[in-house]
C-alpha positions as CSV (number, residue, x, y, z in Angstrom):
1,X,10.0,-6.4,26.2
2,X,7.9,-7.4,22.8
3,X,10.0,-8.2,19.9
4,X,7.8,-6.3,17.6
5,X,5.7,-2.9,19.0
6,X,2.9,-0.6,17.7
7,X,4.0,2.8,17.4
8,X,2.0,5.4,19.5
9,X,1.8,9.2,20.2
10,X,4.0,8.5,23.4
11,X,6.8,7.2,21.2
12,X,6.9,10.4,19.2
13,X,6.5,12.5,22.1
14,X,9.5,10.5,23.5
15,X,11.7,11.2,20.7
16,X,10.7,14.9,20.1
17,X,9.6,17.8,22.3
18,X,5.5,16.9,22.9
19,X,4.8,20.8,21.9
20,X,6.5,20.0,18.7
21,X,5.0,16.9,18.1
22,X,1.3,18.7,18.9
23,X,1.9,21.4,16.2
24,X,2.9,19.1,13.3
25,X,-0.2,17.2,14.0
26,X,-2.7,19.8,14.7
27,X,-1.7,23.0,12.3
28,X,-3.1,23.6,8.8
29,X,-6.0,20.9,9.0
30,X,-8.6,21.7,6.6
31,X,-12.3,22.2,8.3
32,X,-13.3,18.4,9.5
33,X,-9.7,16.7,8.9
34,X,-8.8,14.6,11.7
35,X,-5.2,14.0,13.0
36,X,-2.9,13.2,10.1
37,X,-0.5,11.3,12.7
38,X,-2.1,7.8,12.9
39,X,-2.2,7.7,8.9
40,X,1.3,8.5,8.8
41,X,2.2,5.8,11.3
42,X,-0.1,3.4,9.1
43,X,1.8,4.4,6.0
44,X,5.3,3.7,7.9
45,X,4.3,0.8,9.4
46,X,3.0,-0.6,6.1
47,X,6.2,0.5,4.4
48,X,8.5,-1.2,6.9
49,X,6.5,-4.7,7.0
50,X,6.2,-4.5,3.1
51,X,10.3,-4.2,2.9
52,X,10.7,-7.0,5.6
53,X,8.1,-9.3,3.9
54,X,10.0,-8.6,0.4
55,X,13.3,-9.5,2.1
56,X,11.7,-13.0,2.9
57,X,11.8,-12.0,6.6
58,X,8.6,-13.3,8.8
59,X,6.3,-10.7,9.9
60,X,4.2,-10.6,13.0
61,X,0.7,-11.3,12.7
62,X,-0.4,-7.9,14.2
63,X,-0.6,-5.8,11.1
64,X,0.3,-2.6,13.2
65,X,3.6,-3.9,14.6
66,X,7.4,-3.4,13.2
67,X,10.2,-5.0,14.7
68,X,11.4,-3.1,18.1
69,X,14.8,-2.5,16.5
70,X,13.5,-0.3,13.7
71,X,11.6,2.1,16.2
72,X,13.7,5.0,16.2
73,X,13.8,5.0,12.4
74,X,10.2,4.6,12.2
75,X,9.5,7.2,14.8
76,X,11.8,9.7,12.9
77,X,10.2,9.1,9.7
78,X,6.8,9.7,10.8
79,X,8.0,13.1,12.2
80,X,9.5,13.9,9.0
81,X,6.3,13.1,7.3
82,X,4.1,15.2,9.7
83,X,6.7,17.8,9.4
84,X,6.5,18.0,5.7
85,X,2.9,18.2,5.4
86,X,3.5,22.0,7.0
87,X,6.1,22.5,4.1
88,X,8.8,23.0,6.7
89,X,12.1,22.4,5.3
90,X,14.3,19.4,6.8
91,X,17.2,20.1,8.8
92,X,20.8,18.6,7.7
93,X,20.4,16.0,10.3
94,X,16.8,15.3,9.1
95,X,17.9,14.7,5.6
96,X,20.7,12.4,6.6
97,X,18.2,10.1,8.4
98,X,16.1,10.3,5.6
99,X,18.9,8.9,3.5
100,X,19.6,6.3,6.2
101,X,15.8,5.2,6.2
102,X,15.9,4.8,2.3
103,X,19.0,2.8,2.7
104,X,17.7,0.5,5.4
105,X,14.3,0.0,3.3
106,X,16.8,-1.1,0.4
107,X,18.7,-3.5,2.6
108,X,15.4,-4.8,4.3
109,X,13.9,-5.5,1.1
110,X,17.1,-7.5,0.1
111,X,17.0,-9.2,3.2
112,X,20.4,-7.8,4.4
113,X,19.2,-6.3,7.7
114,X,18.6,-8.1,10.7
115,X,14.7,-8.0,12.0
116,X,13.6,-9.1,15.5
117,X,11.9,-12.5,15.5
118,X,8.1,-11.7,15.6
119,X,6.3,-12.4,19.0
120,X,3.7,-14.5,17.4
121,X,4.8,-15.1,13.6
122,X,2.2,-14.6,10.4
123,X,1.4,-17.7,8.8
124,X,1.3,-16.4,5.2
125,X,3.7,-14.0,4.2
126,X,1.6,-11.5,2.3
127,X,4.6,-10.7,-0.2
128,X,6.3,-13.2,-2.4
129,X,9.8,-11.9,-3.4
130,X,10.3,-12.5,-7.4
131,X,13.2,-12.1,-9.5
132,X,11.3,-10.8,-12.6
133,X,10.1,-7.6,-13.6
134,X,6.7,-6.2,-11.7
135,X,3.9,-7.8,-13.4
136,X,6.1,-10.0,-15.8
137,X,6.5,-13.6,-15.7
138,X,10.2,-13.0,-17.2
139,X,12.9,-13.6,-15.1
140,X,15.4,-10.9,-15.1
141,X,18.7,-12.5,-16.6
142,X,22.1,-12.3,-14.4
């Protein structure tokens, strides 16, 4: 089993009832609008990869992958995003899951959450951690 994986439709179907996944993907589309699921997967994948890189951990060379250990967290985040586009309120469990997701992002950004070793490490990290203000060369005082 690889350490880093690409999230696919089957992962969402495994986590939720397939008919429910179909509803949040297919309802309320504008004329000509495509399936929003691939964009949600990309958004969550990029968000997690950026947090990992910022935390100083190596990324897998395949930009569509995330650590296998973050799969469930990512799948649930993708589902909440798809559900939110239909203006369906989150359940109490989903609200708690979103809070956990945000906490994990913070921990990943600080390099405080363990990350699976990449199957094929990316040679150059895309994000360089900084102790300064964004866009500033002035470091923060401690």
